[in-house]
C-alpha positions in Angstrom: -50.2 79.4 -15.9 -51.1 77.6 -18.9 -50.7 73.9 -19.1 -48.2 73.1 -21.7 -48.7 70.0 -23.6 -45.9 67.6 -22.8 -44.9 65.7 -25.9 -43.9 62.2 -25.4 -41.4 60.9 -27.8 -41.8 57.4 -29.1 -39.2 55.1 -27.6 -36.5 54.1 -29.9 -35.5 50.4 -29.9 -32.2 49.0 -30.9 -32.2 47.0 -34.0 -30.1 43.9 -34.8 -27.9 46.1 -37.1 -27.4 48.5 -34.2 -26.2 45.8 -31.9 -24.0 44.3 -34.6 -22.3 47.6 -35.2 -21.7 48.0 -31.4 -20.3 44.5 -31.3 -18.0 45.2 -34.2 -16.7 48.4 -32.5 -16.0 46.5 -29.3 -14.1 43.8 -31.2 -12.1 46.4 -33.0 -11.2 48.1 -29.7 -10.3 44.8 -28.1 -7.9 44.1 -31.0 -6.2 47.4 -30.5 -5.5 46.7 -26.8 -2.6 44.4 -26.0 -3.9 40.9 -26.5 -1.8 39.2 -23.8 -0.9 40.3 -20.3 2.6 39.9 -19.1 1.5 36.9 -17.0 0.1 35.2 -20.0 3.3 35.8 -22.0 5.4 34.4 -19.1 3.3 31.3 -19.0 3.6 30.9 -22.7 7.4 31.2 -22.5 7.6 28.6 -19.7 5.4 26.2 -21.7 7.7 26.6 -24.8 10.7 25.9 -22.6 9.0 22.8 -21.2 8.3 21.6 -24.7 11.9 22.2 -25.7 13.2 20.3 -22.7 10.9 17.4 -23.5 12.7 16.8 -26.9 14.3 13.4 -27.2 17.9 12.5 -27.4 19.3 16.0 -26.6 22.2 14.6 -24.5 24.3 11.9 -26.0 23.8 8.5 -24.5 25.2 5.1 -25.2 23.5 3.4 -28.2 22.9 0.3 -26.0 20.6 2.3 -23.8 18.6 3.5 -26.8 18.4 -0.1 -28.0 17.2 -1.3 -24.6 14.4 1.3 -24.5 13.4 0.3 -28.0 13.2 -3.4 -27.0 11.4 -3.0 -23.7 9.1 0.0 -24.5 9.2 0.6 -28.2 11.0 3.0 -30.7 8.3 5.7 -30.3 9.4 6.4 -26.7 11.8 9.3 -26.2 15.0 9.1 -24.2 16.9 11.9 -22.4 19.8 11.6 -20.1 21.0 14.4 -17.7 24.4 14.2 -16.1 24.3 16.4 -13.0 27.5 18.3 -12.0 27.6 16.5 -8.6 26.6 13.0 -7.6 27.3 9.4 -8.5 24.7 8.9 -11.1 22.5 10.4 -13.8 18.8 11.3 -14.4 17.3 8.9 -16.9 14.1 10.3 -18.5 11.7 8.3 -20.6 9.4 10.5 -22.7 6.0 8.7 -23.2 4.1 9.4 -26.3 0.5 10.7 -25.7 -1.1 7.7 -27.4 0.7 5.3 -25.0 0.4 7.4 -21.9 -1.9 6.6 -19.0 -1.5 10.1 -17.5 -4.8 12.0 -17.0 -6.0 14.7 -19.3 -5.4 17.3 -16.6 -1.7 16.2 -16.5 -1.4 16.7 -20.2 -3.2 20.0 -20.1 -0.8 21.3 -17.4 2.6 19.7 -18.4 2.0 19.1 -22.1 4.1 15.9 -21.9 4.5 12.7 -19.9 8.1 12.3 -18.8 9.1 9.5 -16.4 12.4 10.4 -14.6 14.5 8.3 -12.3 18.0 8.8 -10.8 20.2 5.8 -11.6 23.6 5.3 -10.1 26.6 4.6 -12.3 27.0 1.4 -10.4 23.6 0.1 -11.5 24.6 0.5 -15.2 22.5 -1.0 -17.9 20.7 -3.3 -15.5 19.4 -0.3 -13.6 18.1 1.1 -16.9 16.5 -2.2 -17.8 14.7 -2.5 -14.5 13.4 1.0 -14.8 12.1 0.5 -18.3 10.3 -2.7 -17.1 8.7 -0.7 -14.3 7.5 2.0 -16.7 6.2 -0.7 -19.1 4.3 -2.4 -16.3 2.9 1.0 -15.1 1.7 1.9 -18.6 -0.5 -1.2 -18.7 -2.6 0.2 -15.9 -5.3 2.7 -16.8 
């Protein structure tokens, strides 16, 4: 048997242009695939609902309550009142603006808002609201 010469091919190395074209192809494929999983869409919907629920003054409340919040906390604070179907009171929600909030960044990342809620009985009336606003104001001075 004759020894055949084995030809060795020169190794071919990838160039920067080759890598960029592969990267472009991968990016194009990624864009064709669904960009969000159903779980991500569900989280996005929940977050949008939370933001909608955090809007101020959705439920009518007496103007004296709004005036009280403005006096104790300031006009930039939001107010929301929820009247449950059962019970002898209501949920009083104070929506704290981000620049006045002392909530941690992780709280803001998760909840996207700072809402302070308290159940106030109808018997407490405006004095119950005043006390709660003062408690929130005192808490906001702490960092």
